[in-house]
N, C-alpha and C positions, 0 to 999 in steps of 0.2 A: 218776535217779528220773524223768526227763522223756523216757524213751526208751519205746519200743513193749513194751519187756523188763520194765518196771517191775511188771507184774502176773505175772512169774516171780521176784519176789524173795522168799526165804523169810524172811530176817533181814536186818536193816540195823544197822550198829553206828558210832557216832561215837567216835572217839578224838582223843587230840593230834594224832596226825600227818596225819589225814584220816579219810575215812569207808570202810567197808567194806561191800560189797552181796553177800549169800550166795544163791548158786543152787545148784541140785542138783549138787554137784561143781565148783562154779566159783566163784571170788570176785573180783568187780572192787573194784579199791582205787582211791581218788581221794584223793591226797595233797593237803594244804592248801598254798595258796601260799607259796612262799618255805622250805619246809622241807627241812631237810638229814635225809635218812635212813641211818643207819648201824647197826651189830649192838647198840648199846647204847641207842637210843632206840625200836628197832622191837621191842622184847619185847611190847608189848602187840598188837601186830598179830599175832606169832607164835601168842601166847596165843589169840587169837581164833581164828584159822586152824586150832590144834589141838582148840580146845573144839568146832568146827563139824564138823571132816572128822575128826577123831582122826589118829593118827600111821601109821597103815599102809594105810587106804584112798587110792587114787589121787586127786589134785585137781588142778585149773588155776587159775591167777590170771593176771589181765588188768590192767594199770595203765592207768588211764585218764587220761591227761594233759591234763586239762581246764585245770589249774595248771602253773605253772613250780615246779619242785624239783630237787633233787640228792640223787643216790645215791653213797655211799661206794664207790668201785670195789673198794679194797683188801678189804672185807669180803665180796666176792661170794662166795667160797668157805664163809665163815661161815654165811651165809645160805642156802645150798645145803645145808649140815650140819643145819641147823635146820630146813629143810622136805624131808626125804628122800623123802617120798611124792608130792611136787611132781612131774606130769608133763608139765605143758604150762604154757607163759607167752606171754603176748602183751602188747604194749603198743599203745594207740590214741593216736597222735599227730596235733595239727591243723596243723603248722607243721613248716618244715624243723630247727629247733631240737630240737624235740621228736622228729623222725625220727633225728637224730644221736644223742640220747641214747637211744634206745631201742636202737641197737647197742653201746651201752656196756652197757645193762641186759641184752642178751643172755647175757651172762656168768653169769647166774641159773640158766639152763638149759641153754645150752651147745646151742640149738636152731637150726634155721634159720626164716627168715621169721617175725620174731616181731612185725615192725613192720606196723600194719594202720590202714587211713584211717577205720575205723568200728566202732563196737560190734558190730553183727551181723556183719561178718566176722571179727573176733577171736572173739567166742563160739563161732562155727561151726568153725574152724581149732583152738582151743582144746578145745572139747568132743570133736571127733575124736581129738585128742592121748590125751586122759584116758581116751576109751573104748576105745583101741587098747592102754592100758596094764592094763586090765582085763577081767576076765571077767564083771562084773555087768553088768544093765542101767542106763543113766542116765536112763531115763524112769520 
């Protein structure tokens, strides 16, 4: 909310696990400090993503690691099945631990170069991945 991109936020939602900021075809998720994300407690996040993006149009997700949290790695395949139209994924990390966790989170999309040092870099990269998955205009 405190970035230059805040004027492009279409919708923001606060959930038990954290906040979701929706842009055109991209969601930025900021999980709360200390939460553990697994397939059982993330249903409300997926519900919001499906409500906003639908189940067929390509979209991207950026995890903005402003807080420390964990993800159940064994659920990665289940996460992918819940978001079949997820075309781009990125993690913005601000420290070494965050960068190491980003490598683990790479299992969500199995793509290259998911770790970014800033929101602008992540938005640009994920935007291009989503745009390449689709034949519609993102503008």
